[in-house]
Structures are given as C-alpha cells and as structure tokens.
C-alpha positions as CSV (number, residue, x, y, z in Angstrom):
1,M,129.3,117.3,13.3
2,G,129.3,118.3,16.9
3,E,130.4,121.7,18.2
4,G,133.9,120.6,18.8
5,H,136.4,117.7,19.0
6,Y,136.7,115.2,21.7
7,L,140.3,115.4,23.1
8,A,142.0,112.1,23.7
9,G,145.5,110.8,24.1
10,L,146.5,107.9,21.9
11,D,148.8,105.1,22.9
12,L,150.6,104.4,19.7
13,T,153.5,102.4,21.1
14,G,154.4,99.7,18.6
15,R,151.2,100.4,16.6
16,K,151.3,101.1,12.9
17,V,150.7,104.7,11.7
18,V,150.6,105.5,8.0
19,V,151.6,108.9,6.8
20,V,150.7,109.6,3.1
21,G,153.0,112.3,1.8
22,G,156.6,113.1,2.6
23,G,156.8,116.9,2.4
24,T,157.3,119.4,5.1
25,V,153.9,118.8,6.7
26,A,154.8,115.1,7.2
27,Q,158.3,116.1,8.3
28,R,156.8,118.2,11.1
29,R,154.6,115.4,12.4
30,L,157.2,112.6,12.4
31,P,159.2,113.5,15.6
32,N,156.1,113.4,17.8
33,L,154.9,110.2,16.3
34,L,158.3,108.6,16.9
35,A,158.5,110.0,20.4
36,A,155.1,108.3,21.1
37,G,156.7,105.0,20.0
38,A,154.6,104.6,16.8
39,D,155.6,102.2,14.0
40,V,155.6,104.9,11.3
41,H,155.2,104.1,7.6
42,V,155.5,106.9,5.0
43,I,154.2,106.6,1.5
44,A,155.5,109.4,-0.7
45,I,156.5,110.0,-4.3
46,D,159.3,112.5,-3.4
47,P,160.0,112.6,0.4
48,T,162.2,115.4,1.8
49,P,165.8,114.4,2.7
50,T,164.9,114.6,6.4
51,V,162.0,112.2,6.0
52,E,163.8,109.8,3.8
53,S,166.9,109.6,6.1
54,E,165.0,109.1,9.3
55,P,166.2,105.6,10.4
56,L,163.1,104.8,12.5
57,V,160.6,105.3,9.7
58,T,159.7,102.9,6.9
59,V,159.6,104.9,3.7
60,Q,158.1,103.7,0.4
61,R,158.9,106.0,-2.6
62,R,155.7,105.6,-4.6
63,A,152.2,106.9,-5.0
64,Y,149.4,106.0,-2.5
65,A,147.2,103.1,-3.4
66,D,144.0,101.8,-1.9
67,G,144.9,99.2,0.8
68,D,147.9,101.1,2.1
69,L,146.2,101.6,5.4
70,D,145.9,97.9,6.1
71,G,146.8,97.2,9.7
72,A,147.0,100.9,10.7
73,W,145.7,102.4,13.9
74,Y,146.0,106.0,12.8
75,A,146.6,107.7,9.5
76,M,147.6,111.1,8.2
77,A,146.9,112.5,4.7
78,C,149.6,115.0,4.1
79,T,150.1,115.3,0.3
80,D,149.6,118.4,-1.8
81,D,146.9,116.7,-3.9
82,P,143.4,117.1,-2.5
83,E,142.1,114.1,-4.4
84,V,144.7,111.8,-2.9
85,N,144.1,113.2,0.6
86,A,140.3,112.6,0.1
87,A,141.0,109.0,-1.0
88,V,143.1,108.4,2.1
89,V,140.4,109.7,4.3
90,A,137.8,107.6,2.5
91,E,139.8,104.4,3.0
92,A,140.4,105.3,6.6
93,T,136.7,105.9,7.2
94,A,135.8,102.6,5.6
95,R,138.3,100.8,7.8
96,R,137.3,102.8,10.9
97,I,140.7,104.3,11.3
98,F,140.9,107.9,12.5
99,C,142.6,110.1,9.9
100,V,144.0,113.6,9.9
101,R,143.6,115.5,6.6
102,A,146.3,118.2,6.6
103,D,145.1,120.3,3.7
104,D,141.5,120.7,4.9
105,A,141.0,119.5,8.5
106,Q,137.2,119.6,8.5
107,Y,137.2,116.7,6.0
108,G,139.3,114.4,8.2
109,T,138.1,112.4,11.2
110,A,140.7,113.6,13.5
111,V,142.7,116.8,14.0
112,T,146.2,117.5,15.2
113,P,146.2,120.0,18.1
114,A,148.9,122.6,18.6
115,S,150.8,120.6,21.3
116,A,153.8,120.9,23.5
117,R,155.5,119.3,26.5
118,H,156.7,120.7,29.8
119,D,157.9,119.1,33.0
120,G,156.5,115.7,32.2
121,L,153.2,117.2,31.0
122,Q,151.6,117.3,27.5
123,F,149.1,119.9,26.5
124,G,147.2,120.6,23.2
125,V,145.2,123.5,21.9
126,L,142.4,123.3,19.4
127,A,140.9,126.6,18.0
128,G,138.3,125.4,15.5
129,G,140.7,125.8,12.6
130,E,142.2,129.1,13.6
131,H,145.7,127.8,13.3
132,R,147.5,131.0,14.1
133,R,145.5,131.5,17.2
134,S,146.1,127.9,18.5
135,A,149.8,128.1,17.7
136,A,150.1,131.5,19.5
137,L,148.3,130.2,22.6
138,R,150.5,127.1,22.6
139,A,153.6,129.2,22.4
140,A,152.4,131.5,25.1
141,I,151.6,128.6,27.4
142,S,155.0,127.1,26.8
143,T,156.8,130.4,27.5
144,A,154.7,131.0,30.7
145,L,155.5,127.5,32.0
146,A,159.2,127.9,31.2
147,D,159.7,131.3,32.8
148,G,156.6,132.0,34.9
149,T,155.5,135.0,33.0
150,T,151.9,136.0,32.4
151,L,150.3,134.5,29.3
152,Q,150.3,136.8,26.2
153,L,147.5,135.4,24.0
154,D,147.8,137.8,21.0
155,A,149.8,136.5,18.0
156,A,152.2,139.4,17.7
157,R,153.9,139.7,14.4
158,H,157.7,140.0,14.4
159,A,159.4,142.6,12.2
160,P,160.8,141.3,8.9
161,G,164.3,140.0,9.1
162,V,166.3,136.8,9.9
163,A,167.2,135.1,13.1
164,L,170.0,132.4,13.1
165,V,168.8,130.2,15.9
166,G,170.9,127.3,17.4
167,G,168.5,124.5,18.3
168,G,170.9,122.5,20.5
169,P,172.0,118.9,20.2
170,G,168.5,117.4,19.5
171,D,166.4,117.4,22.5
172,P,163.7,120.1,21.9
173,E,164.0,121.2,25.6
174,L,167.6,122.2,25.1
175,I,166.9,125.1,22.8
176,T,167.2,128.5,24.5
177,V,164.2,130.4,25.8
178,R,164.9,133.2,23.3
179,G,165.3,130.7,20.4
180,R,162.0,129.1,21.2
181,R,160.2,132.5,21.5
182,L,161.6,133.7,18.1
183,L,160.6,130.3,16.5
184,A,157.1,130.8,17.7
185,Q,156.9,134.2,15.9
186,A,158.4,132.9,12.6
187,D,156.6,133.3,9.2
188,V,159.2,131.1,7.6
189,V,161.5,128.4,9.1
190,V,164.5,127.1,7.2
191,A,165.5,124.0,9.1
192,D,168.5,121.7,9.0
193,R,168.2,117.9,9.3
194,L,169.8,118.0,12.8
195,A,167.6,120.7,14.1
196,P,165.1,119.5,16.8
197,G,162.3,118.2,14.5
198,S,159.6,118.2,17.1
199,L,159.8,121.9,17.4
200,L,158.5,122.2,13.9
201,D,155.3,120.4,14.9
202,E,154.6,123.2,17.4
203,L,154.3,125.7,14.5
204,G,151.0,126.7,13.0
205,P,150.2,125.4,9.5
206,Q,150.5,129.0,8.1
207,V,154.3,128.9,8.8
208,E,156.3,128.0,5.7
209,I,158.8,125.2,6.4
210,V,161.8,124.9,4.1
211,D,163.8,121.7,4.4
212,A,167.5,122.7,4.0
213,A,168.7,119.3,5.2
214,K,172.3,118.5,4.5
215,V,172.2,114.7,4.6
216,P,175.8,113.5,4.8
217,Y,177.1,112.5,1.3
218,G,173.5,112.7,0.0
219,R,171.2,115.4,-1.4
220,A,171.9,118.9,-0.2
221,M,170.8,122.4,-0.8
222,R,173.7,124.6,-1.9
223,Q,174.7,127.1,0.8
224,E,174.4,129.9,-1.7
225,K,170.7,128.9,-2.3
226,I,170.0,129.0,1.4
227,N,171.6,132.5,1.7
228,E,169.4,133.7,-1.2
229,L,166.3,132.1,0.3
230,L,166.8,133.9,3.7
231,V,167.3,137.3,2.0
232,E,164.4,136.8,-0.5
233,R,161.9,135.9,2.2
234,A,163.0,138.7,4.5
235,E,162.8,141.2,1.7
236,A,159.3,140.0,1.0
237,G,158.3,141.1,4.5
238,K,158.7,137.8,6.3
239,F,160.3,137.0,9.6
240,V,162.6,134.1,8.9
241,V,164.1,131.7,11.5
242,R,167.1,129.7,10.3
243,L,166.9,126.8,12.7
244,K,170.1,124.7,13.1
245,G,171.3,121.9,15.2
246,G,173.8,122.8,17.9
247,D,175.2,126.4,17.5
248,P,175.0,128.4,14.3
249,Y,178.7,129.2,14.4
250,V,180.1,125.8,15.1
251,Y,180.4,124.1,11.7
252,G,177.0,125.5,11.0
253,R,178.0,128.1,8.3
254,G,176.0,130.7,10.3
255,F,178.5,133.5,9.7
256,E,178.2,133.0,5.9
257,E,174.5,133.5,6.3
258,L,175.0,136.6,8.4
259,Q,177.3,138.0,5.8
260,A,174.7,137.4,3.1
261,C,172.0,139.2,5.2
262,V,174.3,142.1,6.0
263,A,175.3,142.5,2.3
264,A,171.7,142.7,1.4
265,G,170.8,145.1,4.2
266,V,168.5,142.6,5.9
267,P,168.2,142.8,9.7
268,V,169.7,139.7,11.3
269,T,170.3,138.4,14.8
270,V,172.1,135.4,16.1
271,V,170.8,133.2,18.9
272,P,173.5,130.9,20.3
273,G,172.7,127.2,20.8
274,I,174.1,124.4,23.0
275,T,176.8,122.9,20.9
276,S,177.2,119.2,20.5
277,P,181.0,118.9,20.9
278,I,180.5,120.0,24.5
279,S,177.0,118.8,25.3
280,A,177.2,115.4,23.8
281,P,180.1,114.2,26.0
282,E,178.4,115.9,29.0
283,L,175.2,114.0,28.3
284,A,177.2,110.8,28.2
285,G,178.8,111.5,31.5
286,I,182.1,112.8,30.1
287,P,183.6,116.2,30.9
288,V,185.7,117.6,28.1
289,T,187.9,119.4,30.7
290,H,188.9,118.2,34.2
291,R,191.2,119.8,36.7
292,G,194.6,118.3,36.7
293,V,193.9,116.2,33.6
294,T,193.3,118.4,30.6
295,H,193.9,122.1,30.0
296,E,192.7,122.3,26.4
297,V,189.9,121.1,24.2
298,V,190.2,121.1,20.4
299,I,187.2,120.7,18.2
300,V,188.0,119.3,14.8
301,S,185.9,118.9,11.7
302,G,185.9,115.5,10.0
303,H,184.5,116.9,6.8
304,V,187.7,116.2,4.9
305,A,190.4,113.5,5.3
306,P,193.8,114.3,6.9
307,D,195.6,114.0,3.5
308,H,193.0,116.0,1.6
309,P,194.4,119.2,0.0
310,D,191.6,121.2,1.6
311,S,192.4,120.1,5.1
312,L,193.5,122.9,7.4
313,T,194.2,120.7,10.5
314,D,197.7,120.1,11.7
315,W,197.3,116.4,12.7
316,P,200.8,115.9,13.9
317,A,200.4,118.9,16.3
318,L,197.0,117.4,17.5
319,A,198.7,114.1,18.2
320,R,201.2,115.8,20.6
321,L,198.5,117.5,22.6
322,R,197.7,116.1,26.1
323,G,194.2,117.4,26.3
324,T,190.8,116.5,24.8
325,I,190.1,116.1,21.0
326,V,186.5,116.2,19.9
327,L,185.8,115.1,16.3
328,M,182.6,116.1,14.6
329,M,181.3,114.6,11.3
330,A,184.0,111.9,11.6
331,V,182.2,108.6,11.4
332,Q,183.0,107.8,7.7
333,R,186.7,108.7,8.0
334,L,187.3,107.6,11.6
335,D,190.0,105.1,10.5
336,A,191.9,107.9,8.7
337,F,191.7,110.3,11.6
338,A,192.8,107.6,14.1
339,R,195.7,106.6,11.9
340,A,196.8,110.2,11.5
341,L,196.9,110.6,15.3
342,L,198.7,107.3,15.8
343,D,201.2,108.2,13.2
344,G,201.8,111.5,15.0
345,G,202.7,109.6,18.2
346,K,199.4,109.4,20.0
347,P,199.4,106.2,22.1
348,G,197.1,103.5,20.9
349,D,195.6,103.0,24.3
350,T,194.3,106.6,24.5
351,P,190.7,106.3,25.6
352,V,188.0,107.1,23.0
353,A,184.3,107.6,23.5
354,L,181.8,107.4,20.6
355,I,178.5,109.1,21.3
356,E,175.6,108.6,18.8
357,N,172.4,110.6,18.7
358,A,173.2,112.7,21.8
359,S,170.3,113.9,23.8
360,R,167.8,111.8,21.8
361,P,165.9,108.8,23.3
362,D,168.2,106.5,21.2
363,Q,171.5,108.0,22.5
364,R,174.3,105.5,22.6
365,L,177.7,105.5,24.1
366,L,180.5,103.2,22.9
367,R,183.9,103.0,24.7
368,T,187.1,101.9,23.1
369,D,190.7,103.2,22.5
370,L,192.4,104.9,19.6
371,A,193.9,101.8,18.2
372,H,190.5,100.1,17.9
373,A,188.2,103.1,17.4
374,A,187.4,102.5,13.7
375,Q,187.0,98.8,14.3
376,T,184.5,99.4,17.2
377,A,182.6,101.9,15.1
378,A,182.3,99.5,12.2
379,E,181.4,96.5,14.4
380,Q,178.7,98.4,16.3
381,E,177.4,100.1,13.2
382,L,177.9,103.6,14.4
383,T,175.9,106.1,12.3
384,P,175.8,109.9,12.2
385,P,175.2,112.1,14.0
386,A,178.0,111.0,16.3
387,I,180.7,112.7,18.4
388,V,184.1,111.2,18.9
389,V,186.0,112.1,22.1
390,I,189.7,111.3,22.3
391,G,191.7,111.7,25.5
392,S,191.9,110.8,29.2
393,V,188.4,112.2,30.0
394,A,186.9,109.7,27.5
395,G,187.8,107.0,29.9
396,F,186.0,108.5,32.9
397,T,183.2,106.2,34.1
398,D,182.2,107.7,37.5
399,A,179.0,109.2,36.0
400,D,178.0,105.7,34.9
401,D,177.2,104.9,38.5
402,V,175.2,108.1,39.2
403,V,171.6,107.5,40.1
404,A,169.5,110.0,38.2
405,F,167.0,112.1,40.0
406,A,163.8,110.1,39.9
407,G,161.4,113.1,40.1
408,E,160.3,115.4,37.3
409,D,162.8,117.8,35.7
C-alpha cells in the first residue's frame, strides 16, 4: 500500500451504489450519496427506521449474498459482522468496484473522508485512520469558513451534559452556527428522522449515533426511553446532542427532555432551530404574515383528528380567524381538518398551499383551495413531511416570478 490515498471526486449521478448494512453507519452515509444523485440500494437484515423510510433508497430486508454488487459502481460494507464486510470487499475487489469497509478501513479499497460543503465548495479530510482528528479538522474548517475565525485544530472535549439542538427544516446549511459547533463536539448524537441527515456524516466514527426516528404511524422509540437515554449517557460522562428537525420546542417534545435532564441533575442547554411552519412557506415564496392582510398566525398540530377526545384545538374558533393557519403533521387527516374548518364557516375558496420536503432538493409546492385540499393531496400523492398553509397568503404568487441570484450563496 502507498503512503496515502489518492483523493478523487466521484460522479455517481444515476449510478448504482450498494450499501450492505442498514444501521447508523449506513444512515450517516445515505444523505450525501443521495445528494450526489446516486441510485442507492441498501441490503440489510434490520435497517433503522430512517433508512427503511427513505423514499429515494431501494431497501431489501435480507442478508447479503454474493452477486449483490452486480452493476454497482461503488459499494460500502457497513454491517456489524466483520466476516460479511470482508465478503463484500472480496466481491467488490473481484469485480473491480471500489469499496469502503466501515469497521476496518485499511481492508477496504476506498475510504470515506470527513467531508463538508460551504459556498458551493466541497472539501474532505483524511488523517490516516485518526478519525477524531479528521472530524475535528473538518469541523474547524467549516466553522472558520462560516464565521471567518482562526482554525482551531485541537479536538476539544465538551463537558458532560445534554444539548437540545434544532437542526432546521432539512437543509444542513440552515442549522445555527452554535448548533453545528456543539454537534461537532458530541460524543453521542440522538437524532430524529427529520433532522438533517447529512450532518451525521460529518461526525467521526467514534461518535455514537442513536436513531430515535419517529416514523409517522410506524416504529417509534418511546419518549420516556429517549429521556432515559439522554440522562444515562450524560451521567456516564458523555456530551450528548439531541438533534431534532426544526426547533426543539415546536412539536419536538424538547421541554419534556429538558424536564427529564433537570430532574436528574444533568446540565442541559437548548439551541433554537429554524422552525418549519415559518420557514417552509417562506422557502416556497409564501409569507405567513403580510401587512394589511393577516395579523395572526396559528400553528396547529395534526397529530389527532378534530373529533378525537385528546384534541385541544378549537376548530370552530380557527375557522372564524382571518389570518394564516399552518397545519403540521396533517397529511393523513387533511380531509378531516378541511371539513372541520368548512363546517365552522371557512369559505371553500380560501387559498391553500401544500409544501412537501421544504428546503430539500425535492421540495414541492402544490396550490389549491380549502374545498379541494384533500383531493389535491391525494391526487398528487402528497407525503410527509409536509406543511399545509391556509389563508390569503397561501395564494400569493409574486415570488414565483422572482429570478434567483445566479451567483454562489
């Protein structure tokens, strides 16, 4: 073997990439593979909920078998079984396919650098297997590029405790500077499904990643278990980052986690995040407030139906409001919510905007009205995560004609 690796950028657009294993290691690699346009196939006996629910990935729930790399351009061996990983590398070598071996990089034919993006650039760091060093340098470069500070190359350890960090609506560049800095110092990251997944790939392999994905109406980790996990890891001397999509306190159960930490005497801090009920409409060109049009914004959870005994929402009162209503987690019950507003007197021609996957490359905007909202969602196969905006502002289209700045951000 030579003294180092040859750095190269791979064009994976439309090309098959096989990932064997569906645990947290694979989960960390998927966002960047998808961002590169790869045709990703995962083979795993028990994939995490986040891996299994990713719509752009082909997942086969089974054990790896020789021949699974047929047609692949690139492969990753990410199981927790060294023999399986070795077999994947052996097949890849025989087929002349470059392959990363996650458990022991020296036995693969390729390595994954600690990489990041900034202002249209990509950069990667290789440190000869010193993962904490490469991750620390990558974090330092990212911070320096973001705020112009001098590079700090030492991997400083954070004091034990918990940070509840809002990751924003999905685009990894929309996390706060403080949130990204704390994430780079984490020993343990407990991440939700809607947290920006590509940020996890920026962490060193020594960081424990816990998938606390709450897949809608699917498998979920009980909130009490998450609380216990945060406290347990912090009491073991770890710095734990609870990474959430949006903001920790907007339907994120962040305050429940803070209460658990306080009760256990664990130091805890909260880092606000850009919340989707405001940012998703904004990214779609829709202001939730506008002078002379709306004086109030009401954010409503769609977790329970209007007629459910656990519902705390006064739907007739909502229907009488003249401002903006933003529904979250409302895709499955959109018909019931629209009917409740119509029954309360809301006009059927009230503009409605449906925003799917806000801030992600596959963001989609659908326009309709209240009377046809559920029909439009069904016909267009609207899927979570999606935000529903109801009110006059949902009909604003001026931003549709704006020519975006053509230079770099």
